[in-house]
N, C-alpha and C positions, 0 to 999 in steps of 0.2 A: 277636583273642585278648586275653583280659585278662591281668593280671600273673601270676596263678597258673598260667595255661596256658602262657605263655612260659617261666616258670621250670621247669615240668614238662618241656617240650621240651628245655631246656638241660640239665636234670639227666639226662635219658635219654641225651643225647649224651655227657655226661661219663661216665656209667656204662658206656656201650658202649665208649668208648676206655679207661676205667680210669684211676684217679688216678696210676698209675705209667707211663702212656703217655709217650713222648718229648715229646708236646705239653705235658704238665703240669709236669714238673720245670723250674723256671726258675732259671737261674744268670746273675746280672748283677753288675757291680762299678761302684763310683763312688768318688770321692775325698772325704775329709772331713778338711780341713786337710792334715797331712802323711801321714795314714793312708789306707789303702784299706778300704772296706767291701765284703765279698763276701757275696752273697745266694744261698742255695741252698735253695729252698722248693718245696713242692708245693701247688698251689692246689686248693681245693674247687670245686664246681660254681657257676656264676653264679646269683645270685638277682636277679630282675627286679622293680622296683617303680616307683612314680610319686611325684613330689613335687607340691607346690602350684605349682610353676613353670608359667607359662602357655605356655612354649615348646612349640609343637605337636609338635616332633620330638625332644623330650628325655625321657629316662627315667633312672632310677637303677640302677646295676649294683653288686652287692656279691659278693665272693668271700672266704670265710674261708680262712685258711692251715691246711692239714691238718697239715703237719709241715715240718721243715727247720730251718735255723739262719741267723743273721747272724754273720759273722766280722769282727772288726776286726783288721787286720794291718798290719805294716810289712814289705812284701816285700823291700825293699832290704836290710834286715838279717836277713831270714828269721825274723821274729818274728810269731807269732800272739798277739795281746794278749788277746782274749776270744772266746768262742763262746756265742751266746745262742740256745737252742732256742726255736722259736715255739710258742705255746700257742693252739690253734684257737679257744677260747672268748673270747680277748681279742685276736686278730690277724685283721685284715680289710683288704681293699682295697675302698674305696668311691669312687664317682664318677659324674658324669653322663655319658651317652653319647648322641651325636647319631645317630639312626637314619637321617637323611636322607643321610648319607655312605655308607650300606650299599647298594652298587649291584650290579647284575648283571654277570656276567663275560663273557657270550657275546653279542656285538652289544648290543642293548638288552634282552636277556633274560638269564637266568642264575640263579645261586644267590642266595637271600635269606640274607644272613649277618649275624651280630652280630660286628662287628670289635672285639676287645678294645683295639686301639690307639686307638679313637675316644673312649675315656673319659679324663678327667683325674682321676687317682686321688689319694685322700687316705688313705694307709695308716695303720693303727692297729696297733701291735705291743706286746703285753704286755711290760713291762720297759724300754720306751723312752719317755722324756718326750714327751707329745703335741706339745709345742712345739718339739721338736728339729729342727734342719735335716736330720738324718739321714733323717727320714721324708719331708721335702720332696724330697730328692735321690733317695730310693728310689722315690717316685711317678714322677718324671721318668725314671729308669732303666728302670722297668717299662714305661712307655708306649713308650719307644724300643725295648725288647726286643720287645714285641708287634707293633710296626710292622715291624721288620726280619725277624721270624720269621713274619709274616703269620698271626698267631694269631687264629682266628675260629671261631665256632660257626655251622654252617649251620642255618637254620630251615626251609628248603625250597627247591624249585627251581621257577622259572617257565619253562615251555617250551611249545612248540606240541604239539598232540595231535589226537586224532580227533574233537574236538567240532565243532559247526557253525562256519562261517567267522567269524560275528559274535562268537564267544567266543574266537577265537584271540588270545592276549595279544600286545601290541606293546611295552609298557613298563610300569614300575610305580614308585610312589612310596610313601613312608612318612609316616604322620601318627600322632601320639599324641593320644588324646582322653580327657579326664578323665571319670570316672564322676560324674555330678551327685549321686548318692546316697551316694558314698563318697569322701571327700577323698583317701584313700591308695590308691585304685585307679583304673584306667583301662583303656584298650584300645590295642593296637598295631594300626593299620589299614594293611593292605597294599592299596593302591589300584592295581588292574591295569587299564590301558587296553587295550581290545580293538579289533578291526576294526570292531565295531559301536558304538563309543563316540565321540561327538563330542568335539572338543578342550575341555578344561575345566581348572580350577585345582584342584589337590589341596588338600583342607582337611577339617576335621572334618565328620561327618555331622550332619544336622539333629536326628536322634534317636539317643541312645546305643544302639549296636546289640546289646549282649549283655544279655539279661534275667537276673533273679535265677535261680539254679539251674543256669545254663549258663556255660561258660567260653570258648566260641568261637562265632563266627557267620560265615556266608557269605552275601553279598548280591550278587545280580545286578541291576544298575540297571534301573529302569523303562524307561529309554530303550532299552536292549538288549532287554529282555524284550518290550516292545510293538512297537518299530520293527523289530527284526531277527529276532525269533523268531515272535511271534504273528501279525503282519500278513502276512508272506509265507506262513505256514502256512495261514491262513484263505483267502487268495487261491487257493492250490492246492486247498483243500478245496471251494471254491465255484466252481471253474473251469467246471463243467458248467452253471451258471446265470448265469455272467458277472459276479458281484459281485466288486468289487475292494476291498481293504482298505489303509488307511494309518494310521500313528500320528500323533496330535496331542497337544499339550500344553495342558492346560486347568487354570488355577489351580494351576500348579506340578506337576500330576500328569499322567502319560501315560495315554492311552486309544487304542483302535483304533476307527476308524469305517469302515463299509462303505457302498458306493454302487453303483448300477447293477445290471443283470441282472434276470431275472424267474424266478419260481418256478412250475413247472407241477405242480399238485396232482392233475390227472386229472379224469375224469368223475364226476359224482355224480347219481344212483347210477352204478354201474360200467357198466350197460347201460340203454338207453332203456326205460322201464317200459311195460308193456302196459296196466296199469290206468289208466283215465282220471283217477283221483283222485290219483295220485302225481306231484308236481312233479319237474322235473329242471333242472339247470344248463344255461343256454343263452346264445345271443347275443341282441341286441335284437330279432331277427326270430323268435325261438322255436326256432332250430336247436339241437339237442343239441351242447353244447360244453364243453370242459375249463375248469376254474377255473385261471386264470393270474394270479399275484400279482406285482406289482412292489414290492420292499421299499421302505418309506418311510424307515426308519432302522435301522441295525444298529451297535451299539456294544459294545465289550468294555472294562469298567472294573474297578477294584478296589473291593471293599466293606469293606476293612480286613483281612480274613483270607483271602479267596479272590477268584477272578475271577468276574465275572458278565457274561454276554452278554445283550443285550436286542434283539429284533427286533420291529418294529412295522410295520404296514401298514394303510391304509384304502383300500378299493377298492369300486367299484360292481360288483355281481354281479346278473345277470339270471337269473330263474327262470321257467319255463313250466309251465302246467298244462293238460291236455286235458280238456274237458268237451264231449263230442260233441254237436253238431257244431262247438263253439267251441274255440279255442285262445287262452288268456290268457297274456300275458307281462308280468311286473312286475319291478321292480328295487329293490335296497336297498343302502345303504352297509354294508359289513362291516368290522369291526375285528378284526385278527388280532394276537395277542401271543404271542411265544415268549420265555421266559427260561430260561437255563441257568446254574446255579451250578457253577463248577469249583473243587473243593477240591484244594489242593496237598498232596501226601503225599510224604514222603522215605523211601526204603528205606535203612535203616541198614546193610544188607549190601552193596548195590551202589552206594549214594550216587546213585541215579537219582531225580530229582524228577519225579513224574507228576501229571497233572491229570485227575480223574474228574468227569464232568458229569452233572447230573440235570436233565432237560428237562421244562418245564411249558408246555403249549400251551392257548390260549383263542381261540375264534372266535365272535363275537357280532354280531348285527345292530344297526345304529345307527338307532333310531327308525323301524322299518318301518311301512308303512301298514296299514290295516285288513284288507287282503287277506291279510296274513301270518298272522294268527291264524285266519282262515277256512280257509286252505289247510292249516294244520298243527294243526288240532284245538285251537284256542284256546291254543297255547303261544307264548310270546314268544321262544323260542329255536329254533334249528334242531332238527329231530327228532333223536332220539338216534342213530339209525343214520347219518344224514348227518353230524352233528356229530362222532361218533366217527371216521368214515371220514376226514373232513378233518383232524382232529387227528392221527390216525395218519400221514397223509401228511406233515404238517408235522414230526412227530417223526422220521419216517423220514429226512428230510433233515438235521435238526439233531442227531439222535442220533448220526450218523456223524462229527460234527465232533470232532476230537481236538486239543487244544492240544499243542504240542511238549513232549516230555520234555526237561528240562535234564539231560542224561546225563553223569554222572561228571565234571562240571566240577571238583569239589573235588579228586578224586584225580589226574586227568590234567593239571591245570594247577598244582596245588600238591602236589608229591610230598614229603610230610614225611619227615624222616629217622628212623632207628632204628625202622622199622616203625610209625611214628606215622601214624594215619589219622584223618580227620575223621568222627566218628560223628554223623550227622545225626539228631536226634530229632524235631524239628518243622519244619514248613514253613508259611509264610504269605505273603500278598501285600498288605502295607499300602501298596502303591505300587511298591516294589521287591520282587523275590523274596527273601525273607529266610528263611534256614535257620539253626537254632541247635542246639547240642549241645556236644560235647566233642571234644578230640583225645586219643586214647588209643592205647596200644600194642595190638597184636593180643592180647597177653597182658599184663595189668596186675597189678603187685604192690602191695599196700597194707599198711602205710603206705609211701610212696615214700622217706622219709628219717626217721631217728630218731637221737637221741643217747643212748648208754648208758654207764654206769659199771660197774666190776667187779661181777660177780655179777648184773647186771641181766638181764631177760628181755624179749623182744618177740615177739608172735605175728604172723606174716606170713600173708597170704592171697593167692591168685591167682585171677584171673577172666579169662575170654575172652568178648568181646562182652557184658560185664556179668554173665555167669553164672559161678558157681564151676566150676572144672575141676580135674582130677587132674594134679598136677605132681610132678616130682622137684626137691629143693632142694639147692643147693650154696652154699658160702661161700668167698671168697678175699680175703685169705690165711686160712689155717686157724687162726684165733684164736677160741676158743669153739667151740660146736657148734650144729648145727641138725638137728632131727629130721624124720621123714617128714611130719609135719603142719605144718611151717613154723614151729615154735617155736625161736627163737634164744636160746641161753644164753651170756652173756658170760663170759669167764674170771674167775678169782678175783682176778687182779692184772693191772694194765696199767701199763707204764712210760711210754712216749711215746704220744701220741694217734695213732690209725691209722684209716683208712677200711676198712670191711669191705663187700665187694660181695656182696649176697644175690641169687642167681640162681634163677629158677624155670623149669623146662623142661617143656613140655607132654608128657605121657606118650604121647599118640597122634600127635603131630606135633612132632618135635624141633626143627623150624625155628622154632617159636613159643617165644620166650624173653622173659621179663620180668625186670627188675632193680630192686633197691632198695638203699639205702645206710644203713649203720650207722656213725656216728662214735663210736668207742670211745675214751674218755678217762678219765684218773684222776678220782676223785671230787672234786667241787668242795668247797673248804673252807667250813666254816660260820662260822668266826670271823675274826679278823684274819689277814692273810696277808702275808708278805714277798715282794715281786715284784722281779725275776723269780723264779719258784719254783725254776728250775734254771739254772745258769750254769757255764761253764768259763772259768778264768783261768790264765794262765801267770805266771811269777815276776815280782814287783814291780808287777803291773798292778792298777789300782783300778776299782771299778764303783759307780755310784750306785744304791742300793736304796731302795725305798719300801714302807712298811707301809700296807695298805689294809684297810678293813672289808669286810663281806660285800656291800656295795653298791658297792665299788670306790672309795670315797672315802678320802683320806688319814686315817690314824688315829694318834693320839698314843700311842706304845707304847715300852716299854723293851726293847731287843733284847740278846741275849747270844750270845757266840761259843763254839762247842763243836767240837773241844777248844779250850780257851782258849790264847792265845799263838800260834796258827797264823795269822799275819797280824794285822792290826789292824782294829778296828771302831770307828768314831767317829760320833757323832750329827751330822746336818746342821742347817741353820738354819731349815728349814721343817718343818711338821707331817709326821711319818712318815718323814722323810728320814734315811738312814744311808749311810755310805760304808765299803766294805770294801776293804782292800788286801792282796794276796797277799804271802807272804814273799818276801824278796829272792832266795832260791834255792829251786827246786823240782826235786828230783832223781828223785822217784818220785811216782806218782799218789796223791792223798790227798783225802778229802772233809771239808768243814767244814759245820756247820749254823749258820744265823743265825736265832734263834728270838725271836719277840715274847713278851711276858709271858703272853699268852693267845692261842693260835692256831697256824697252820701255819708251820713253819720253811722257809726257803729252803736249798737244797743247792748249795754251790759246789764244783765239782770242780777241784782244783789238779793241773795236768799239766805235765810237762816238754815241751820242743819238740825237734824234729829238723829238719834241713835237707833240703829237697827240691831236687835239682839237675835243671835242665831243659837238655837239649841239643837243638839245632835243626839240620836239614840245611842251613839258610842263615839268615842274620840280615838280609840286605838283599834286598828283593823288588821286582820290577816289578809293575805292575798285572796282576791275573789270575794271578800266580804262586802255587804251592802249596808248602808246606814241611811236613815231618813233625817233630813234637816228641816227645821222650821224657823222662819224669820218673822219677828214681831217688831213693829215700829209704830210710834204715834204719828198720826196724820198721813201715813203712807198706806194706801190700799193695794198697790201693785209693786212688786219688786222683781228684779232680774238677778240671775245667778251666773257665776263664773268660778272656775277652779284654776289654780296655778300650782305646778306646771301644767300646761295644756295637755300634754301627752300622757299624764299619769292618771289612769283610770278614766271613768266616764261620769258625767254629771247630767242627769235628766231632770228637766223641770218644764212644765207647761208655761208658756209665755205669761208673765205677770203674776204667777201664783206664788203663795208664801211657803210652799213646800217643795223640796227637791230631794232627789235620791242620788247618792254617790256610791259607785261601785269601784272597789280597788282593783288594780291590775291582777291578772291571774298569777303572775310571778314577779317577784321583786328581789333583786340581788342584794341591795342594801336598804336599810330602813329609810323611808321617805316621809317628808312632811309636806302635806298638801294644804294650801290655803284656799278655803271656800269662802267666797264673798257674796253678799247680797246687797244690792243697792236699789234706790228708787228716787224718782223725781216727780213731783206733782206740780206742773206749771200753773195749775189753776189757783192753788193757794200759795205757790212759791216756796217750796221747801225741798231739800235733798237730804239723803241719809245713806250711810254705809255701815255695814257690819262685817265682822271677820270671825271665822271659826277654823281652828287648826286641827287637822286630822293627822295621825301618825299611822303609816302603813308599815307593818313589820316585814322583815325579809323572809323569803320562803318561796 
């Protein structure tokens, strides 16, 4: 699969689970000097790409942050210092991921997964200095979170199935191969070893497997195709004449060779002629006898696109003619040639690859004597009736030969998730059996992802097996509208960015569902912008702001504070830098705007704080113990929970609930202190709060 195809699979997984699935909201915490930083974010779908790195097992993984916030807190003193909302167009997780560590889970087989913990992330978050240690700590905290939560995306399942024994998978490896014609693209190769494959070293293929216009390919190695499928099948097909077949490798390519046996073509003519002038096939004594041919050579090879079999034989054949009272017997060397071209065809519905053959037969004498032309009226060939009869006899044998179907290997061995199936469009045999096409949903929605701003529109279409189909359209959440024809209309205003899931449901089969994604975000500014665009601060807290131009570069601008006197705004020492400090006391929610002389202002929400009190059923735990924690706060109905260190035990809480359950690790070498925090923000009344409870886990 190339990068676009892998990203499409990951996107469908994401859309199936939904961006508000428990897998997606991520809550982690880490320390920054004396403060704690709490991260509460929702990730977008992974995007897959390749770099110029020659590491065969490495690719790049990127996920934008759909929504959420970063809180800087002092939980000991119950102080929330700042709340920074994430902006999806400037907030990303990027990092290389090693596919070689993505292994099966059941014996040597199992799921093919992309494990998010395998990437070393370099976060970028709008409103935070790219060189800040906060981003480094965030990358580490997220990697730990993914590891402890076993967060992964399944790409498929490798399992045993009803295919021939030689195609039963036994293990698999990953390799990443660069596209020689596109530096920023490549393919993820899932190399499956089967019962019919000799031990080998996993590595890139000699030829890049995915042609232009396709996004996926399935290859069955020439070794398996010729040794384990074609050779045994031909041996069975020719069992009546005793020819046996085996695969050989010549100049790096496999072929099948046949040897032994004999081919009985029958009597020519079918009955002994009564007319003295008609010759017949005989033995050396003139006795009426069948034509029996011993095959000289029989090969099946690839000609680049299809398979070609060639059968050749040279044999001495006796002919007898009666001229009363004389009987004359003569002989000639005969050359027989049979060629069959087997074209490979893939059925896009059943994913069965079949081979259809066209047989051509030729039978000619090799330098016959003068008697030949005398007997057959001056012709250098066999008479048409005898020639036709012999060719028909040869074709009757070879026309029955059927190469084996490679049946449903793609679907039965690689069961792609989210109704994803490999749509095989073309098949060829350039040495290996190569099938190319795309991996699509049974119902595909186009475009699969789009970004819109308020009042924007997008026309979506649905197709089943590549053809338009009648569907019903839905959106979730209900922001904007979508009509019966698939035209989505964004709302007139958007506060925070949000992902809209567009769902198409087949009107004749409701089990066929396709999905697409709309990232709905406020309109991007055209001039200078103060970043972050939105920020929440509490009394006395400061934040570093930066004015950037339309290209994201620092811009020299004069900023003003409105209303004036609500806090202080001073210019920093570098281009575009400004520092805002909230008033020493904030008793009620209030907004201030920090505006550049030409451009979009930043909005700072000033809010009071409240104390969140956490009670626990126990504060000292043994390994494996579970405690219940309850958070109580004035003016906050919903709270979120997080524990630090992330990898020490598990914290379970339904989103927004005031009760959580903490379970200590099953074993602890040294006593550990776990900080459990609960925080909340109510933007309607403008208040934030944080609480802390320390738990001690004893060694054991």
